[in-house]
C-alpha positions as CSV (number, residue, x, y, z in Angstrom):
1,M,2.4,0.8,3.9
2,V,5.3,3.2,4.2
3,V,6.3,1.5,7.5
4,Y,6.7,-1.8,5.8
5,L,8.7,-0.2,3.0
6,H,11.0,1.6,5.4
7,E,11.5,-1.5,7.5
8,S,12.5,-3.5,4.4
9,L,14.9,-0.8,3.3
10,E,16.4,-0.4,6.8
11,K,17.3,-4.1,6.9
12,R,19.3,-3.7,3.7
13,V,20.9,-0.5,5.0
14,A,21.8,-2.2,8.3
15,S,23.6,-5.0,6.5
16,G,26.6,-2.7,6.0
17,R,27.1,-3.1,2.3
18,P,26.6,-0.2,-0.1
19,L,23.0,0.3,-1.2
20,T,22.1,0.0,-4.9
21,K,19.0,0.7,-6.9
22,A,18.3,-3.0,-7.0
23,D,18.3,-3.1,-3.2
24,I,15.7,-0.3,-3.2
25,H,13.5,-2.2,-5.7
26,E,13.8,-5.4,-3.7
27,A,12.9,-3.6,-0.5
28,A,9.8,-2.1,-2.1
29,I,8.7,-5.5,-3.4
30,E,9.3,-7.1,0.0
31,G,7.4,-4.3,1.9
32,A,4.5,-4.5,-0.6
33,V,4.2,-8.2,-0.3
34,H,4.0,-7.9,3.5
35,R,1.2,-5.4,3.2
36,L,-0.7,-7.3,0.4
37,R,-2.6,-9.9,2.5
38,P,-3.9,-7.5,5.3
39,K,-5.0,-5.0,2.7
40,L,-6.8,-7.5,0.5
41,M,-8.5,-9.1,3.4
42,T,-9.9,-5.8,4.6
43,V,-11.0,-4.8,1.1
44,C,-12.7,-8.2,0.4
45,A,-14.6,-8.1,3.7
46,V,-15.9,-4.5,3.0
47,L,-16.8,-5.3,-0.5
48,A,-18.5,-8.5,0.5
49,S,-20.7,-6.5,2.8
50,L,-21.4,-3.7,0.3
51,I,-22.1,-5.6,-2.9
52,P,-25.4,-7.0,-1.7
53,I,-26.6,-3.5,-0.8
54,L,-25.9,-2.4,-4.4
55,W,-27.9,-5.4,-5.8
56,A,-30.9,-5.0,-3.4
57,S,-34.2,-3.8,-4.7
58,G,-36.3,-4.0,-1.6
59,I,-37.5,-1.4,0.9
60,G,-34.8,1.1,1.8
61,S,-32.5,0.2,-1.1
62,D,-33.0,3.6,-2.7
63,V,-31.5,5.2,0.4
64,M,-28.6,2.7,0.8
65,K,-27.4,2.5,-2.8
66,P,-26.1,6.1,-2.9
67,I,-24.2,5.5,0.3
68,A,-22.7,2.1,-0.8
69,A,-21.6,3.1,-4.3
70,P,-18.9,5.6,-3.3
71,M,-17.6,3.3,-0.6
72,V,-17.1,0.5,-3.2
73,G,-15.2,2.9,-5.4
74,G,-13.2,4.2,-2.5
75,M,-12.1,0.7,-1.5
76,I,-11.1,-0.2,-5.0
77,T,-9.1,3.0,-5.5
78,S,-7.5,2.9,-2.1
79,T,-6.3,-0.6,-2.9
80,I,-4.7,0.6,-6.1
81,H,-3.2,3.6,-4.3
82,V,-1.7,1.6,-1.4
83,L,-0.5,-1.4,-3.3
84,I,0.8,0.2,-6.5
85,L,1.3,4.0,-6.2
86,V,2.8,4.2,-2.8
87,P,5.6,1.7,-3.5
88,V,6.3,3.4,-6.9
89,F,6.7,6.8,-5.2
90,F,8.7,5.3,-2.4
91,V,11.2,3.8,-5.0
92,L,11.4,7.1,-6.9
93,M,12.1,9.1,-3.7
94,K,14.7,6.7,-2.4
95,E,16.5,6.5,-5.7
96,R,16.6,10.2,-5.7
97,S,18.1,10.2,-2.2
98,L,20.6,7.6,-3.2
99,R,21.7,9.7,-6.2
100,R,22.1,12.7,-4.0
101,G,23.9,10.7,-1.3
102,T,21.4,11.6,1.4
103,L,20.1,8.1,2.0
104,Q,21.0,7.5,5.7
105,P,20.1,4.7,8.1
106,G,17.3,5.6,10.5
107,P,17.4,5.4,14.3
108,V,18.0,1.9,15.6
109,E,15.2,0.8,18.0
């Protein structure tokens, strides 16, 4: 996720005009949008495979339910973490760097 956020911000820094808080916010939104589809596809595929295990009541379900339940919770919390918390912390850190004047363009590849 951070790679997408940095890439979006680097495009704005490379444009040559002074960076503003609005540019940082737009870069965070753009980076998060690029990561949204792959993350949701992965989470949906994993949840689609784990939900039937949680509903099962046949032989062996008593062994598999304790394994599947934390995985479902982990997938849900990781989605919240990656799609919401990481961009928020990224914006906070970059705004702080902008205020201090330490926000510099990265190496050009």
